[in-house]
N, C-alpha and C positions, 0 to 999 in steps of 0.2 A: 138071332133076334128074329122073332116072328113078324113077318110082313104081311099086312092084309092089303089087297089091291081091289079097288072098286072102281068100275067104269060107269059113266053117266052118259047117256044119249048114244051109246055105240057099244060094240063089243071089241074087246082087245084080244089079240092073238096071245097065244102062250109064249111065242118068241119075245114079244115085247114085255110080258110080264116077268119072264126070266131075266131079261136085260135089266129091268128095273130093280129086281131082287138082287141081282149080282152087284149092281151099283151101291145099293143100300148096305148090303153086307160087307162091301169093301170099306166102309167107314165104321164098321162095328167096333173095330180095335180102339177107337177114340173113347168109347164110353164103357167104363168098367162095371157099371151097374146093369141089371136087367132092363131091357128096353123093348118096347113094342112100337112098331111103326104101321101107320095107316096111310097108304097112298090113294089118292082120289084123282082119277084121270077123267077129264071132261072134254068132250069134243065140242068145238065151236065152229062157227062159219070160217074163221080166219085161221084156224089151227087148233092147238091143244092147250088146255089150262091144267096144270098139275098142282096139287097141294099135298104136302106131307105134314102129318101130325104125329110127332115122336113123344111117347111117354116113357120118361126114364126116371124112375124113382119119383121124386117130388117135382121134377122138372117137366114142363110142357113146352115143346118147341114146335113152331108152326112155320112152314116155308111155302112160298107159291111161286111158280114160274109160268110164263106164256110163250110159245114158240110155234112156228109152223110145222116144224117136224117134231115127232114124238121123241126120238133119241136125243135131240138137242134140248128139248124141255126137261127130260129126265136128268141129263147131265147139269142143267142150270139148277134144278131145284136141289139136286144132290150136293152141289157145290155150295149153294146157300145153307144148306143144312150143316154141312161141314164147318163153314165159318162160325155159324151159331154154336156148334158144339164146342169148337175151340174157345169162343168167347165165354161160354158158360163154364168150361173147365177152368180156364185161367181165373175166372172171378171166384170160383169155390176154392181153388188152391190158394189164391191170394188171402181169402178170408181165413184159411187154416193157418197161414203164416203169420197173420196179424192178431194173433190171440192177444187178450188182454194180460198185461204184464203187472205183476204185484208192484205198487208204487214204490216200496222201499224193501230191500233185503237188509239183513243185519250188516252186511259189508258196506252197504252204501252209506250208513250213518257216519257223519264226521266224528272225530275223536273229541273235539272241543265243545260238545253240546253240554250246557250245564245240567246238572242233576235236577230231577223234579222231586222236590220234598213235599209230602202231604201234611197238611195242617188240619188237625181234627178237632181243635178246641176254639174254633172261631165263633164269636157271638155276633149276631146281626142286630144293631141298634135301631130303635125307632126314633126317626128324626124327621124334621120337616124340611122342605126343600131349601129354604133360606138358610137354615142351620147347617145343613150338609154342604151347601156351596162355600159358606164361610170356613168350614173344617178344611175343605179342600184347598182353598186359597192359603191357609195358614201351614198346611202340611207339605211335604215334598213327594208324597205319593202320586202315582199316576191315575188311581182310581179309588173310589170308596163305595162299599156295598152297604146298603141300609133299606130298612122297611119304611115306607112313607106313611107319615101319621095321617096325611090328608086322604090318600086313596088306599091305603093298606097293602099296596103293591110292593114287591121287591124291586128296588131301584138301584141303578148304578150311575154315579157321577164320575166322568173321566175327564182328563185334561186333553184338549185337542191340540193339534200341531200349531194352530194359529194363536194359542195362548188362552182362548176362551174354554168354557166348560161345556161338556155335552151330557145329556141326561138319558138314560134308557130305562123304561118301565117294563117290567116282566109280569105277565098275568099269572 
């Protein structure tokens, strides 16, 4: 994993750069994709401020740490990066496991499902709403499909659970 180290407001020794590289390369095993890390070390009055920007595939992970000692700051920021990598890896593996399942496979269908028989010679009559509701009250059917004389729309009158009739008009 290529590691770019940038220092702001001071110069950093090669020993510290090597220590930071070793720490970052120690967690390289966690990420199977090609990754590039950019470590920014900033010297402040009260210590060091470190920031890691890790670009791995389409993931962008940022971590920050502040400490008086540079080695403890490196350790803190690498630990935070390790936690975020674990979290990101668990999230992506969980998504792979939760793939969308087909709602039904042929084995899932119960054996007692009634057959579906297609009726091809069905004529839709032109009726008024009053005439259609009277036909529904006289018959034992659950619904009636007709074309409304008043609006010219395809309409469905159906028997509701409370005993009344419902009307659907389709454009």
